[in-house]
N, C-alpha and C positions, 0 to 999 in steps of 0.2 A: 626449508626440506630439501633433502637431496634431489637431483634433477632424476627423474625418472625417464625411463626407455618409453617412445611414442607409441602408442598405438599401431596396430599392424599397417593401418591405410594410409600411416603418413610418414614420411621420409625421416623427418626430423621434429624434435621437440616444437621450434620455433612455427613450424610450419602447421603443425597441431593446433597451436595456440591461435596463431591466425584464424585458422578454418572454424574455433570456436567462437572466438570474438566476430568472425563476421556473421556467424547463424545467431547469436543472440543478439546482436545488433538488428540484424533482419525482422525476428520476432518482436523486439522490441518497436520496432517500426511500426509493426501491424497493430500492435497494442495501442501507438499514439494516435495511430488511424482511428481505431475505435472510440477510446475516450475522447478524441479529438471532434469526430461527430457529435457525440452525446453532449459535449459542452457545447459545443457550436448551437445545436436544437434550443439547449435551456438558455442560452443569452441571447437568442432570439425571442422567447417566449419573455426574458427579462424586459427586453426593450420593448416590447409592445403591451405590457402591463406592466410597468415599474411598479406602482402604488400596491397592486396587488400580490406581486411576488415580493414585495418590501414586507407587508403586513404578515405573510406567511411565513418570512424569515425571521421573523421577531420572536418565533415561538419555538425557534431551535435554541438549542442549550449551549450557548457560545464557549460558559467557562468548560463544559466537560470537551466540547471541540478544542481549545486551545491546550487543555492537557493532554488529549490525546497526540496534538500536534508534536508537544514537547517530546511524548514519548516514543514517537517515530523520529525525530530528528537525534535523539539520544541513541535510538538502536540503528540508525546510520553511521552513526559514528564509530559503534561498538564494531559494526560489519565491516568499515575500513579499517579498524585497528587490527582486525581478523585476517583481512586480505593482507594487510603488511607484517604481521608477524608469521605469517606463512613463508613469505621471502625469506625471512631469516633463520627459519626452521625452529620456530618457540612454538612447538607444537602445544603445552600447556595452557599458552596464552591465547592461540587459537581458539581450543576447546572453549576457555571460560568466555571469552567474547560471543561466541557462535551461542552457547546457552544463554548470555545475555539478551543478545539480539532475540534468542526465539522468545525469554520470559517479558520481554518488552511488547515483541507481537502480541503474545496472549493476553499482556493487561490491556492493550488496546481493544483487542476483541470484547473483551470484560467489560470495558468503560462504554465500548458501543452497545454492549449487548443491553446494559443496564440502561441505556439512552433511549435504546428502542422500547423496551417496556415502560420506562415515563410516558412517551409519545403516544403508547396506546392505551395507557390509563388515561390521557389528557384526548383521547378519540382523534388522534391524528394520522392514523392509518387507512389509509383508500382502501375502498372495497370491504372493509371492517367493520369500522366502527367511525367513518369520518363525520363530523362535524364542525364546521368552523365559522358559521354564520353567513354575511352576506358576500364575501368573496369566496365562497366555499368551490365553484366549478375551476376557477383560477389558482386559487390555493390548494385544493385537492391535485391538481398538474403538477404545483411546485412539489407536493409530499410523493407524489408519484415518481419524479426525477430523483428525490432526495433518499428515497429508500431502494429504488435502482442503483443508483451511481453509489452510494455508500455499501451497497451489499454487494454490490461486484468487487468494489474495492477490496470488501473482507474478504469474500471470496480467494480473490489473488493473493492478499496477505497469508492466509492460512494455507495455501499451496507454498508460498513462500517459508512459514513457519515449520513444516512438513520437511522441506529440505535440508532448511538450517540444521535441524536436530538430526537430521541423518549424517551430516557432516560430522557434527560436533560429537556423538556417538561412536563414530567410525574412527575418527580422530583419538579420542579418549582411549579406544580399545587398540590404538596402533596400526589401523588400517586406513590410513586418511583415503581420500578419491583421488585419483591421479589428475595432476594439473592439466587443464587451469578450471578444473571445476568449481570450486571457491570463488575464483574469482567471476566468472559466470554467474554464481548464484547472487554475488555480491554485487553485478551490475541489475539482476533483476529484485533486487530488493531496496535497492535507492530508487529504480525505477517507480516500485509502487509507493514508497513514501514521495516521490515528486508527484505522483498522482494527488496524493491527500493534499498537498502545498496548493494545489489549483483547485482541489474541493472544497476546503475551508473557506477561504474567502466568499466563493461562489454562493455556498449554502449559508454559511451562518452570520456575514457581515451586511449584506443587504437590509436596508432598514434601520441601521443600529446608529449611525451618526446623528438621525433626528430625534 
């Protein structure tokens, strides 16, 4: 796309891009601290009660988790393609890739919602209908982490879907956002996907090898 003039507070377009990139990486660093603390706390409980955590994790649906992992990895590829297409002014490609990215994000949310429904039917939702047998206390702690972590991830993904759709619709209407907005949204999207890459093995894979 053609080089747009910088916003009034910046002297040049490169300066605007550098400031936006620094701001986004600073924001993502705070998100890393938040998710990192959550994962560290879970890891401590997993080390303390490995058998109980593994018994609870075996009740997650690893096939659905794996499908969702593939969905998010594909969405990241489409997002990267959209960012690359913006650099060479291929507006239609940008719009189509962004719509595909949003559709895959919605697919992830739909599969996760179906998974939550199955877990509710099985009595695995803490504070609502939890019933797990002799590992009840620690298993409930595992599912508290599971619902909190995956729910928080779903909230972040929903925000990403909304941003992607706004950019796609504006691009399709011939009013694309000022650079480097798409690149910043792309960084956010990839971060959300990376968080899931960490959550998937931590949640779904304990206890599977045996």
